N, C-alpha and C positions, 0 to 999 in steps of 0.2 A: 406820554403815558409810561408808567413803569412796566417793565417786563415781568409779568407774574408767572407765566407758564413757559417752560423751555421744552420744546419737542424733543423727545428721546426715542431712540430705536433700540430694541432689545437685541443684544449681540451675545451669542454664547461665548463663554470663556473657560479656560482650564486653569485660571489663576488660582482658584480655590481647590483644585485637585480634580481627579477623574477616577471613576471606578471601572475596572476592566474585569468582566466575567468571562472565564475561559471554560468551555465545555471539554471535559476529558472522558466522554463516553466512548464506548467501543466503536460507534459509528464515525468518530473523529480520529481514529488511529492512523489512517493514511496521511493525516496532516499534522502529526505529532511534532515533527521538526519545524514545520511552518508556523505552528503556534508559538514555539519558543522564539523564533525570529521576530514574529509579530509583537510579542510582549517586549522584546528588546528594542524594537523600533519605536514603540510608544514611549518607553522610558527615555530613549535618546532624544526624542522630539519634544516631549512635554516636561521631562524631568523625573528621575526615579523617585524623588521624595513627594511628587504630586500624584503618582499613579498607584492606586490600590488594586492589587490583583487578587481575585478570588476564583478558585477552581470549583467545579461542580460536575456531577454526573447526571445527565437527564434533564433536570430542572433545578434552578437555584433554591426554590422552595423546599426541595427534598433534602437540602443540606449542602453546605460548602466546606470543602476540605477533603481529606483523604482518611479513610478508615477511622481510627480512634480519635483523630483530630477533627472529625466532621462536626460542624456546628450550624446553628440556624442562620439563615441569610439575614443580614441587616442592611436595609436600604440606606443610601447616602442621604446627606442633608439636602435641603432645598437648593435647586439650581446647580447641583453637581451633576455633570453629564455622566452617562452610563453607556458603555459599549459592551455588547454581548456578542461573543464569537461562538457560534453553534450552528448546527444544521436544523435546529428547532424541531427535532424529531421527525423530519420529513423524509428521511432516507427510505428508499423503496425496497430496502433489503430487510425483510421481517425475520431477522435471526437473533434479535436482541431480547433479553429477558424483560427489560422494562424500558419503555419508550414513552415520553410524554406526548399528549395529543396537542394539536394546534390550538384548541380551545383553552387548554391549561396555560399555554404560552401567552395567549391573548389576555387572560386574567392576570398573569404576572406583569405584563407590560402596562396594564391599565392603571396600576398604582402610581406610575411615574407621571401621569397626567395630573393626579392630585398633588403630588409633591412638586409639581412645576419643574421637574428635571427633564433634561433632554436625553432621549435614549435612542441608540442606533444598534441594529442587529447586523452583524457581518456573517454572510452565508458562503461557505466554500463551493461556489458554482459560478458559471459565467453569465447565466441569465436567470431571470425571475419567472416562476410559473404562476398560475392563477391563484394557488393557495397562498403564496408569499405576497402577492399584490393585494390580497384581501385583508392583510394586516394593516389597519388604519391607525393604530395607537402609536406606532413608531415608524421610523424610516428603515427600510431594509436595503442593504447594499450587497450585491454579489461580489464575492472575494475571488479574484483571479489574478493573473500575472500583471494586469494593468492597474490593480487597485493600489492606491497610495494612501498614506496617513492623511495627506492634505485633502483627499476626497472625503474622508470621514468628517473633517472640520467643516467642509462645505455642506455635508448632510446635516450636521448639527445646526448650522445656520438656517437651513431650509425648514427644519422641524420647529423652529421658533414661530414661524408664520403658518404652521400647520399645513405645509405644502408637502404632498406625498406624490411626486410624479411617478407614474406607472411606466416602467420600461417594457418594451416589446419583448415578447417571449418567442423563442425559436421553436416553432411547432415541430420541426423535424426531430429535435432532441427529446420531445415528450412522447413520441410515438415508439412503440415496440412492435417488431414484427414477430408474431407468434409462429413458431415452427415446432418440429418434432423434438428438438434437443435444445440445450442451453445456448449453443453457439448461434442458432437462428434467432433467438429472442434478444440478442445484444444489439446495441446501436452500432452503426458503422464505425464510429470512432473508437468505441470500446473494443470492438472486434479487431480492428487494425492494431490497437495498442496491445491486445493479447497476443497477436501473432509475433510482434517483435520482442515482446517480453518472454515468449516461450523458449527462446534460446538460452535464457539464464536458468540455472538450477534454483537459485534462491533470488527472489525479486524483492529488493528492499524498496521502501517508499522513495528514497532519494534516486535510486536507479530508475524506477518507473517515471519519476518526474523528468529526469534527464532525457530518457528515450522519447517521452511525449513532446517535449519542447524542441528537441533536435530533429526528430524524424517525422513527427506529426504536429507541426506548429499550429495548425488550424483546429486541432482537437480541443474541446473544452475540458475544464478540470473535472467535470462530472464523469468523464471517461475513466479516470483513476479510481474513483469510488465505486463505479459500476463493476470494474474488473476486480477490485479488492474484495467485494462482498458477493461476487457471482458464484454460481454453482461449479465453476471450473476449478475452484481453489480446494485443495486437499488439506493443507495446513495453513493456519492463519495466526499470526502473532503481531505484536507491535513492531517487531524488528523486520518483518517481511512475510511473504506468502510463498507457497509452493503449489504448483498446478498439479492436477490429477494426471497420471501418466496417459490415460486414454485421450483426454482433450489436448494434452501437450503434443501428442503424436499428430493429431489432426492439424493443430495450429502450425507445427513445423512444416507440414506439407504445403500450406499456403505461403509460408515465408520462403520456402525453397524456390517458388516461382519467380521471385524478384531477387536476383543475385546481387544487384547493386545495393538494395536495402539490407540484404543479408550481410554484406561486407561492412556497411556502416554500423549495423547493430552489433556485430561481433567486436568491432573496434571499440565501441563505447563500453560494452560489457567487460571486455578484457582489461581496459584501463581502470574501470571501477572496481573490479575484483582482484586487482594486482597485489593487494596486501592481504587478501584472504588466504585460506588454506590452499596449498598447492593442488590437492586432489579436486577441489572445486573448479579451478581453472582448467585442470586436465580433462575433466568430464565435459566441460563446456567446449573445449577445443575439439574433442572427439565428435561431439554433435555438430560443430561447425564444419569439420572436415567431411563428415558424412553428407551434409546438405550441399557442400561445395563440390562433391564428387572426387575429392582428393583421397582416394582409398589407400594410396601408397604410404602417405604420412600417417594415416590412421593405423595401418598395419604395423608400422614401426613403433608407434606408441603402445599398441596392444602387446607386442612382443616384449617390450621393456616391462610392462605390467606383469606378464606371465613369468618373466625371469625374477622379478621381485617377489611374486607370490610363492614360488618354490624355494626361495631363500629362507632357511630356518631362522635366520636372525630378524626377518621382517614379517612378523605375524599379524600386524594390525591391518594390512591391506585387504585381507579376506573379508573383514567386517564391512569395510567401505564398498568393496566390489559387490557384495551381496545386495546392497541397496542401489548402487549405481547401474548395475546390469538391467534392473527393471525400468530404468528411466531412459536408457539409450534408444535411439531410433531403431525400428525393426530392420531396416536395411543393414545396419551395422552388425546385427546379430547373425547375419548370414556368413560373415567372414570366419574362417577357420580359427584365427587367433582369438576372436571373441568367444567362440565355442570352447576353446581350450581354457580360457580364463574362467568361463562359466563352470566348466566341469571341475577345475581345481578349487574354485571357491566353494562349490557345493560339498566337496569331499572334506573341506576343512571346517565349514560352519554348520553343516547339516541342513542348510536351506535348500530343499529339493525343488522349491518353486521356480528357481532360476533355470532348472534343467528343462522346463517346459518349452523353452525357446530353442532347444537343440533337437533337430530332426535327424534320425538315423545315427544315433550315438553308438560309437564303437569304442568301448572303454579299453579294449585290449591294446589299442594303439597308443593310448594315453596313460599307460601305467606309471610313467615317469612323473606324472602330475599328482600322484597320490602323496599324501603327507607321509613323512618318515615315521616309522614305528618308534615309539618311545620305550626305552629300556629303564625299568624301575628296579632299584636295588632294595632288597628286603633283608633285614637283619634276622639271623636264625641263631637260637641258643641250643646247644647240644646238652642233653641230660643223660 
């Protein structure tokens, strides 16, 4: 008998190209450099001419592109796979002006079933919670240190047969211990990460990643986002975060209890900030010496700062000291050299807030710290 039907199996392929949708919302700022590397990995694996990259904020239906170049989202042709890299608006940090709901994402994913295109969502976390496993239109993959591009290919092949295996969720990561302050409401991994990061003045996303992988290898990637968008942060930007002085003081006390971890943390931070401004490394070293109990070296550095402060040729240090003195540990402010630096800084900048840390001030003994009087020549015409 002639062979009339040949059995075939549907296999996903990127031979015709692939569409990569990258979320650039504020909630994805901690992973900005990871997104760049992920796009490069796709282009190296599949081919730069086959990967179409579109960026969006919040939801692709709200527009793709940046500012004036923003345009409507255009779905790919039939059977073109789509990979979405986003947190799907599920960040538990409600500080963003516009955030899509999960139902809006489900409506967006539903269109790919009609187009017969395979879609995969990559989420920056180690485990899937109940909300993510409720998405049946596509396959959701947690994006962590162990996620490879080959795993995305495997997910695409599974989506052909409409198989959506549900991964187990770590219930411990979903629980939050309510307490009187923000520190008590953090998960254990996020709190431990905050302790080691508190030694740094400026915490960049790359530095946070290195500290987590080197010192807390069992901590999930969600610990980074939890710390990044927590109430402990005073200043937040795409380049890094700065902790509030009050919470930083508390976190440093916890870090002080583990001297071995303190040494490892300072070694990593020192190497990472070796090419930054010298005053940044100097402030972090003073904090480290205070936590380490090495007051002699701390006094020596403070004396050098006082000598630089009274030098009329070095005027810029007073502006830095007016901010750095508010961030130093309280124990360091008890040293006489620190109080001298505080008094001289206040006399030059007019920032009297730094003087609140000095008890029993006797300005008569520190007259030599006052700035030199300026002589101004005035022209006079005699008539």
